[in-house]
C-alpha atoms as one frame of an Amber mdcrd trajectory, in Angstrom:
protein
 -81.419-122.344-215.678 -78.730-121.966-212.347 -75.170-122.743-212.136 -74.883
-122.218-208.915 -75.187-125.340-206.431 -77.836-125.686-203.989 -76.030-125.328
-201.562 -73.692-122.218-202.574 -77.162-120.239-203.295 -78.049-120.498-200.199
 -74.867-118.780-198.312 -75.613-116.372-200.664 -78.974-115.960-199.558 -77.506
-116.122-196.383 -75.157-112.902-196.916 -78.741-111.493-198.125 -81.029-111.870
-195.020 -78.841-111.621-191.942 -77.278-108.283-192.351 -81.003-107.416-192.079
 -81.398-108.994-188.918 -78.113-107.485-187.786 -79.457-103.839-188.421 -82.707
-104.259-186.939 -81.396-106.248-184.283 -78.987-103.626-183.446 -81.703-100.762
-183.800 -84.226-103.023-181.078 -81.348-102.579-178.972 -81.177 -98.909-179.045
 -85.414 -98.835-178.420 -84.013-101.216-175.370 -81.809 -98.985-174.389 -83.611
 -96.001-174.368 -87.104 -96.959-173.470 -88.637 -96.956-170.084 -88.848-100.082
-169.615 -87.970-101.103-165.841 -85.766-103.729-166.448 -83.730-102.734-169.559
 -81.160-105.964-168.837 -83.037-109.093-169.655 -84.056-107.551-172.863 -80.792
-106.187-173.857 -79.274-109.628-173.036 -81.152-111.409-175.022 -80.819-108.624
-177.993 -77.141-109.031-178.195 -76.858-112.853-177.597 -79.138-113.165-180.612
 -76.355-110.622-182.196 -73.612-112.291-181.743 -75.070-115.303-183.206 -75.803
-114.021-186.189 -72.956-112.397-186.452 -70.706-115.345-185.922 -72.854-117.178
-189.220 -72.360-114.217-190.971 -68.747-114.552-190.976 -69.123-118.277-191.399
 -71.290-117.090-195.011 -68.301-114.546-195.664 -65.777-117.020-195.563 -67.903
-119.842-197.141 -67.959-117.415-200.057 -63.841-116.237-199.928 -62.839-120.504
-199.907 -65.937-121.033-202.861 -65.093-117.597-204.787 -67.965-116.197-204.712
 -69.322-112.724-204.422 -72.927-111.144-204.086 -73.438-107.343-205.646 -76.400
-105.339-204.786 -78.382-105.041-208.114 -81.715-102.172-208.877 -84.045-101.566
-206.058 -87.273-100.543-206.533 -90.569-100.389-204.238 -91.527-104.358-204.939
 -88.025-106.510-205.827 -84.503-105.809-204.267 -81.881-107.353-206.933 -79.627
-109.027-205.816 -75.899-110.433-208.462 -74.516-113.604-207.608 -70.698-114.098
-209.012 -70.105-117.606-209.690 -67.082-118.956-212.250 -66.879-115.460-213.508
 -70.657-115.974-214.422 -72.886-113.277-213.135 -77.043-114.557-212.485 -79.046
-112.123-211.437 -81.747-112.543-208.495 -85.117-110.820-207.966 -86.951-111.256
-204.425 -89.687-109.819-203.239 -89.441-106.732-200.997 -92.314-108.227-199.120
 -90.333-112.160-199.121 -86.760-109.914-197.530 -89.202-108.357-195.477 -91.078
-111.933-194.425 -88.068-114.410-194.094 -85.931-112.155-191.769 -89.027-111.724
-189.890 -89.060-115.515-189.766 -85.487-115.244-189.116 -85.643-112.716-185.887
 -87.745-115.160-184.497 -85.676-117.475-184.899 -82.442-116.187-183.658 -84.703
-114.878-180.611 -86.004-117.792-179.322 -82.603-120.060-179.792 -80.760-117.492
-177.250 -83.418-117.537-174.944 -84.029-121.896-175.557 -80.233-121.635-174.713
 -80.690-119.477-171.968 -83.657-122.134-169.895 -81.123-125.332-171.348 -77.711
-124.079-169.214 -79.983-123.023-166.307
């Protein structure tokens, strides 16, 4: 049984997923910049706004970890699973995540962030 509170687990998992989201958004932004799109700016702006939102939430998550003296470290990784080590109250908890689950969750988060950015933009107009 986990000794880590559920609230902390959510934040710890956020610190796993959001850097992956940022990495993908950065790569996509480069693809838009180098692509043969006629009008690149709308795509690039959309990605930049999503990156800004992700970075803001990632910073908040890191502050939470620091405030609550939580740590996360990457453990072993193979073709099927990635291991993360959560440190809470000087105890380590090892958790393994399916790489497929990680990929699917990152894809969900990308959809959420890009949709939020677009929705906020439409709302402001």
